[in-house]
C-alpha positions, 0 to 999 in steps of 0.5 A, spaced: 179 826 361 174 833 362 172 830 369 180 828 370 181 834 370 177 839 373 178 833 380 186 835 379 185 842 378 179 844 382 181 842 389 179 847 394 173 850 394 174 855 390 170 857 384 171 853 379 168 853 371 166 846 370 166 844 362 163 838 361 156 838 357 150 839 361 145 835 357 138 836 363 138 843 359 138 840 351 130 840 350 126 838 345 121 844 342 116 845 338 113 850 334 106 852 332 105 856 325 099 858 321 098 860 314 095 862 309 096 864 300 094 862 294 097 858 288 095 854 281 094 848 280 093 844 274 091 837 274 092 832 267 087 827 269 080 831 268 076 826 272 079 827 279 078 835 279 071 834 276 074 838 268 078 842 272 084 842 268 088 849 271 085 853 276 088 859 281 087 855 289 087 858 295 089 855 302 090 855 310 094 851 314 098 850 320 104 846 322 107 843 327 115 844 327 119 839 332 126 841 334 130 835 336 136 840 339 143 837 339 142 830 336 139 834 329 142 841 330 138 846 324 134 842 322 127 840 323 122 835 323 114 837 320 108 835 321 103 840 316 096 840 316 093 844 309 086 846 307 085 848 299 080 851 295 078 851 288 072 851 284 070 849 278 067 852 271 061 848 273 060 851 280 062 845 284 068 847 289 073 842 291 077 841 297 083 839 298 085 836 305 092 835 305 097 832 311 105 833 310 110 830 314 117 831 312 123 835 314 125 843 314 132 846 315 135 853 317 141 856 314 142 862 317 143 867 312 144 874 317 143 875 324 136 877 323 134 872 316 134 864 315 133 861 309 129 855 308 128 848 305 124 843 306 120 836 303 117 830 305 111 825 304 104 829 302 097 824 303 091 828 300 084 827 300 079 831 295 073 832 297 067 835 292 062 840 295 062 837 303 063 829 301 069 825 300 071 822 292 077 818 291 079 816 297 085 817 299 092 820 295 100 820 296 105 824 294 110 829 295 111 837 296 118 841 297 118 848 298 123 853 301 122 861 304 124 866 308 125 866 316 124 874 320 125 872 326 119 878 330 122 877 338 122 871 340 116 868 333 117 869 326 114 871 319 115 867 314 115 866 307 115 860 303 114 858 296 112 849 296 110 845 290 106 839 290 107 832 286 100 829 289 097 822 286 105 821 283 103 826 278 097 827 277 095 834 281 101 839 281 100 845 286 105 851 286 103 856 291 106 862 296 104 862 303 106 867 308 106 865 316 107 867 323 111 861 329 110 862 335 
């Protein structure tokens, strides 16, 4: 209908505005983010964390956020890799490597601030003093946060919850990051 209107009205060589969607301008965008923070973890099975029932944790990681553009307005697909460390009373160093995949939705609060909600699947592997222990555990993650734009980038403030091994390990953490 728009094309027919354009052909009927714009017959001469004059400059006309085209009201057509140009899908060549629509590209998938990828963003890289890095983050660090700390939190609190609990474990219901004393065998998994070598007797640690509760502990403070630290976390570092990175995420790749993929914006689907017009296909999924306001939604990013996420791939998150992180390392969390826990230290036991017996001086064991417990490391948790995670790979999380899910989606994030952004809701503008005002011109500068955006509220985000995210969730998805979590895959974790525990390492004790450098060696793998217990194989791969599956679970869920979810969280919310704020994004503060800084030119074309953003500063991120997030609070996340991870339920690993279907309830055996629960971690609540707060992180601060930067999106490139």
